[in-house]
Backbone as a printed PyTorch tensor [residue, N CA C, xyz], in Angstrom:
tensor([[[ -9.7010,  -3.3510,   4.7610],
         [ -9.9400,  -4.1940,   3.6190],
         [ -8.7040,  -4.1470,   2.7320]],

        [[ -8.2370,  -5.3000,   2.3260],
         [ -7.0850,  -5.3690,   1.4350],
         [ -7.4190,  -6.2980,   0.2860]],

        [[ -7.3680,  -5.7890,  -0.9150],
         [ -7.5710,  -6.6040,  -2.0990],
         [ -6.2090,  -6.8220,  -2.7230]],

        [[ -5.8180,  -8.0910,  -2.9010],
         [ -4.4730,  -8.3790,  -3.3940],
         [ -4.2290,  -7.7970,  -4.7820]],

        [[ -5.2830,  -7.4580,  -5.5180],
         [ -5.0960,  -6.8660,  -6.8440],
         [ -4.4650,  -5.4790,  -6.7580]],

        [[ -4.4950,  -4.8670,  -5.5770],
         [ -3.8990,  -3.5440,  -5.3930],
         [ -2.4590,  -3.6180,  -4.9010]],

        [[ -1.9640,  -4.8250,  -4.5860],
         [ -0.5930,  -4.9750,  -4.1120],
         [  0.3920,  -4.6810,  -5.2300]],

        [[  1.5360,  -4.1270,  -4.8600],
         [  2.5780,  -3.7940,  -5.8290],
         [  3.9050,  -4.3300,  -5.3200]],

        [[  4.6730,  -4.9670,  -6.2000],
         [  6.0210,  -5.4040,  -5.8750],
         [  6.9840,  -4.3520,  -6.4090]],

        [[  7.8240,  -3.8230,  -5.5170],
         [  8.8180,  -2.8120,  -5.8860],
         [ 10.1590,  -3.2790,  -5.3360]],

        [[ 10.9620,  -3.8960,  -6.1940],
         [ 12.2370,  -4.4360,  -5.7310],
         [ 12.0010,  -5.5270,  -4.7060]],

        [[ 12.5780,  -5.3780,  -3.5170],
         [ 12.4180,  -6.3880,  -2.4700],
         [ 11.1920,  -6.1410,  -1.5910]],

        [[ 10.3900,  -5.1420,  -1.9160],
         [  9.2520,  -4.7490,  -1.0870],
         [  7.9140,  -5.1510,  -1.7040]],

        [[  6.9660,  -5.4890,  -0.8360],
         [  5.5740,  -5.6850,  -1.2300],
         [  4.7810,  -4.5500,  -0.5910]],

        [[  4.1880,  -3.7150,  -1.4230],
         [  3.3930,  -2.5720,  -0.9660],
         [  1.9180,  -2.9660,  -1.0420]],

        [[  1.2290,  -2.9180,   0.1010],
         [ -0.1830,  -3.2980,   0.1570],
         [ -1.0050,  -2.1630,   0.7580]],

        [[ -1.7930,  -1.4730,  -0.0640],
         [ -2.6660,  -0.4340,   0.4800],
         [ -3.8090,  -1.0690,   1.2760]],

        [[ -4.1550,  -0.4590,   2.3900],
         [ -5.2280,  -0.9470,   3.2500],
         [ -6.2430,   0.1790,   3.4060]],

        [[ -7.5110,  -0.1100,   3.1420],
         [ -8.5520,   0.9230,   3.1790],
         [ -9.6950,   0.4410,   4.0650]],

        [[-10.1870,   1.3410,   4.9030],
         [-11.2870,   1.0070,   5.8110],
         [-12.3850,   2.0550,   5.6830]],

        [[-13.6270,   1.5880,   5.5220],
         [-14.7840,   2.4840,   5.4920],
         [-15.1540,   2.8510,   6.9270]],

        [[-15.1810,   4.1300,   7.2220],
         [-15.5170,   4.6070,   8.5580],
         [-17.0260,   4.7880,   8.7040]],

        [[-17.4840,   4.9100,   9.9390],
         [-18.9170,   5.0700,  10.2150],
         [-19.5090,   6.3090,   9.5570]],

        [[-18.6930,   7.3410,   9.3710],
         [-19.1900,   8.5900,   8.7880],
         [-19.2040,   8.5780,   7.2570]],

        [[-18.8520,   7.4350,   6.6380],
         [-18.8870,   7.3140,   5.1870],
         [-17.5870,   7.6480,   4.4860]],

        [[-16.6030,   8.1260,   5.2170],
         [-15.2900,   8.4320,   4.6500],
         [-14.4140,   7.1810,   4.7070]],

        [[-13.3480,   7.1820,   3.9210],
         [-12.3990,   6.0700,   3.9100],
         [-11.0850,   6.4950,   4.5530]],

        [[-10.5660,   5.6370,   5.4290],
         [ -9.2480,   5.8350,   6.0330],
         [ -8.2610,   4.9400,   5.2880]],

        [[ -7.0350,   5.4150,   5.1410],
         [ -6.0260,   4.6670,   4.3900],
         [ -4.8130,   4.3580,   5.2620]],

        [[ -4.2650,   3.1630,   5.0540],
         [ -3.0050,   2.7330,   5.6500],
         [ -2.2470,   2.0140,   4.5520]],

        [[ -0.9700,   1.7360,   4.7980],
         [ -0.2020,   0.9790,   3.8210],
         [  0.7560,   0.0520,   4.5570]],

        [[  0.8350,  -1.1900,   4.0920],
         [  1.7750,  -2.1700,   4.6180],
         [  2.9700,  -2.2350,   3.6750]],

        [[  4.1700,  -2.1850,   4.2550],
         [  5.4060,  -2.2870,   3.4820],
         [  6.1520,  -3.4990,   4.0230]],

        [[  6.2170,  -4.5620,   3.2330],
         [  6.7920,  -5.8280,   3.6890],
         [  8.0540,  -6.1530,   2.9050]],

        [[  9.0370,  -6.7040,   3.6130],
         [ 10.2500,  -7.1850,   2.9550],
         [ 10.7100,  -8.4550,   3.6550]],

        [[ 11.5190,  -9.2410,   2.9510],
         [ 12.0530, -10.4730,   3.5210],
         [ 11.0970, -11.6390,   3.3860]],

        [[ 11.5690, -12.8070,   3.8360],
         [ 10.7570, -14.0190,   3.7880],
         [ 10.9850, -14.8370,   5.0520]],

        [[ 10.0420, -15.7130,   5.3350],
         [ 10.1780, -16.6040,   6.4830],
         [ 10.3600, -15.8510,   7.7860]],

        [[ 11.3000, -16.3320,   8.6070],
         [ 11.5280, -15.6990,   9.9100],
         [ 12.1940, -14.3330,   9.7750]],

        [[ 12.6730, -14.0040,   8.5620],
         [ 13.2930, -12.7020,   8.3230],
         [ 12.3420, -11.6660,   7.7540]],

        [[ 11.0410, -11.9650,   7.7740],
         [ 10.0550, -11.0260,   7.2350],
         [  9.8950,  -9.8220,   8.1590]],

        [[  9.8600,  -8.6540,   7.5560],
         [  9.6410,  -7.4090,   8.3040],
         [  8.4710,  -6.6850,   7.6480]],

        [[  7.4750,  -6.3190,   8.4440],
         [  6.2910,  -5.6360,   7.9230],
         [  6.0780,  -4.3510,   8.7160]],

        [[  6.0630,  -3.2390,   8.0080],
         [  5.8330,  -1.9380,   8.6330],
         [  4.4940,  -1.4250,   8.1100]],

        [[  3.6240,  -1.0080,   9.0030],
         [  2.3160,  -0.4820,   8.6100],
         [  2.2520,   0.9980,   8.9820]],

        [[  1.9620,   1.8160,   7.9810],
         [  1.8340,   3.2570,   8.1860],
         [  0.3510,   3.6220,   8.1770]],

        [[ -0.1250,   4.2270,   9.2380],
         [ -1.5030,   4.7180,   9.2930],
         [ -1.4910,   6.1660,   8.8380]],

        [[ -2.1980,   6.4370,   7.7780],
         [ -2.2040,   7.7660,   7.1690],
         [ -3.3690,   8.5830,   7.7250]],

        [[ -3.1730,   9.8830,   7.8560],
         [ -4.1780,  10.7160,   8.5230],
         [ -5.2330,  11.2970,   7.5900]],

        [[ -4.9530,  11.3570,   6.3140],
         [ -5.9040,  11.9370,   5.3610],
         [ -7.1020,  11.0050,   5.1700]],

        [[ -8.3040,  11.5660,   5.0560],
         [ -9.5260,  10.7970,   4.8070],
         [-10.0170,  11.0600,   3.3920]],

        [[-10.7760,  10.0900,   2.8410],
         [-11.2140,  10.1570,   1.4470],
         [-12.6880,   9.8140,   1.3310]],

        [[-13.3560,  10.4470,   0.3800],
         [-14.7500,  10.1220,   0.0670],
         [-14.8330,   8.9120,  -0.8560]],

        [[-13.7680,   8.6430,  -1.5810],
         [-13.7490,   7.6090,  -2.6070],
         [-12.7280,   6.5250,  -2.2510]],

        [[-13.1300,   5.2650,  -2.3330],
         [-12.2500,   4.1470,  -1.9820],
         [-11.0160,   4.0970,  -2.8790]],

        [[-11.1970,   4.2790,  -4.1750],
         [-10.0720,   4.2080,  -5.1030],
         [ -9.0440,   5.3030,  -4.8150]],

        [[ -9.5090,   6.4850,  -4.4790],
         [ -8.5850,   7.5740,  -4.1380],
         [ -7.7630,   7.2150,  -2.9030]],

        [[ -8.3900,   6.5620,  -1.9300],
         [ -7.6780,   6.1360,  -0.7230],
         [ -6.6230,   5.0860,  -1.0580]],

        [[ -6.9650,   4.1410,  -1.9360],
         [ -6.0120,   3.1070,  -2.3620],
         [ -4.8280,   3.7440,  -3.0850]],

        [[ -5.1080,   4.6520,  -3.9950],
         [ -4.0360,   5.3050,  -4.7530],
         [ -3.1240,   6.1270,  -3.8460]],

        [[ -3.6970,   6.8200,  -2.8920],
         [ -2.9040,   7.6300,  -1.9670],
         [ -2.0110,   6.7380,  -1.1010]],

        [[ -2.5790,   5.6610,  -0.5560],
         [ -1.8010,   4.7470,   0.2840],
         [ -0.6580,   4.1190,  -0.5100]],

        [[ -0.9300,   3.7310,  -1.7480],
         [  0.1080,   3.1510,  -2.5980],
         [  1.2230,   4.1590,  -2.8490]],

        [[  0.8530,   5.3740,  -3.1900],
         [  1.8510,   6.4180,  -3.4530],
         [  2.6920,   6.7070,  -2.2140]],

        [[  2.0740,   6.7380,  -1.0460],
         [  2.8120,   6.9840,   0.1950],
         [  3.7800,   5.8370,   0.4970]],

        [[  3.3430,   4.6020,   0.2560],
         [  4.2320,   3.4550,   0.4610],
         [  5.4290,   3.4940,  -0.4680]],

        [[  5.1890,   3.8170,  -1.7250],
         [  6.2810,   3.9170,  -2.6950],
         [  7.2340,   5.0470,  -2.3330]],

        [[  6.6920,   6.1630,  -1.8860],
         [  7.5390,   7.2800,  -1.4800],
         [  8.3800,   6.8900,  -0.2660]],

        [[  7.7920,   6.1550,   0.6560],
         [  8.4980,   5.7650,   1.8730],
         [  9.7280,   4.9100,   1.5600]],

        [[  9.6210,   4.0200,   0.5430],
         [ 10.7780,   3.1820,   0.1910],
         [ 11.6770,   3.8460,  -0.8440]],

        [[ 11.2870,   5.0260,  -1.3190],
         [ 12.1280,   5.7690,  -2.2520],
         [ 12.0020,   5.3480,  -3.6990]],

        [[ 10.8770,   4.7240,  -4.0670],
         [ 10.6460,   4.3200,  -5.4570],
         [  9.6640,   5.2630,  -6.1210]],

        [[  9.8440,   5.4340,  -7.4180],
         [  8.8630,   6.1590,  -8.2210],
         [  7.8830,   5.1370,  -8.7880]],

        [[  6.6080,   5.4880,  -8.9790],
         [  5.6180,   4.5460,  -9.5080],
         [  6.0100,   3.9120, -10.8330]],

        [[  6.7740,   4.5880, -11.6750],
         [  7.1420,   4.0290, -12.9760],
         [  8.1330,   2.8780, -12.8590]],

        [[  8.7040,   2.6590, -11.6710],
         [  9.7000,   1.6090, -11.4870],
         [  9.1300,   0.3230, -10.9240]],

        [[  7.8100,   0.2260, -10.8110],
         [  7.2090,  -0.9480, -10.1910],
         [  6.1730,  -1.5660, -11.1130]],

        [[  5.7330,  -2.7620, -10.7450],
         [  4.6610,  -3.4190, -11.4800],
         [  3.6400,  -3.9290, -10.4890]],

        [[  2.4380,  -4.1970, -10.9670],
         [  1.4150,  -4.7730, -10.1150],
         [  1.4140,  -6.2740, -10.3130]],

        [[  0.8020,  -6.9740,  -9.3900],
         [  0.7100,  -8.4150,  -9.5000],
         [  1.9270,  -9.1200,  -8.9490]],

        [[  2.1700, -10.3220,  -9.4580],
         [  3.1930, -11.1880,  -8.8830],
         [  4.5770, -10.9960,  -9.4820]],

        [[  4.7200, -10.1770, -10.4840],
         [  6.0090, -10.0430, -11.1510],
         [  6.5610,  -8.6350, -11.0110]],

        [[  7.8310,  -8.5460, -10.7000],
         [  8.4910,  -7.2400, -10.5980],
         [  9.2490,  -6.9580, -11.8770]],

        [[  9.4450,  -5.6880, -12.1800],
         [ 10.2260,  -5.2910, -13.3550],
         [ 11.6950,  -5.4170, -13.0750]]])
């Protein structure tokens, strides 16, 4: 499940946390890291191994991992359609 309200623009990257409810009631987290446009678009998806009881915690963890992967600190990004 991906809600666009959780997407973050960090420089040239779009960070999209992906959360899935598992059969056992826990949440699995992944994160999509996208850059470029058109035929030059590159999307890398990281499947994270940690599980969560709470959906919001999974979203926050996936977002933090995506930001860490591109080398950004959370204070340097904005949510929504506009970047700082």
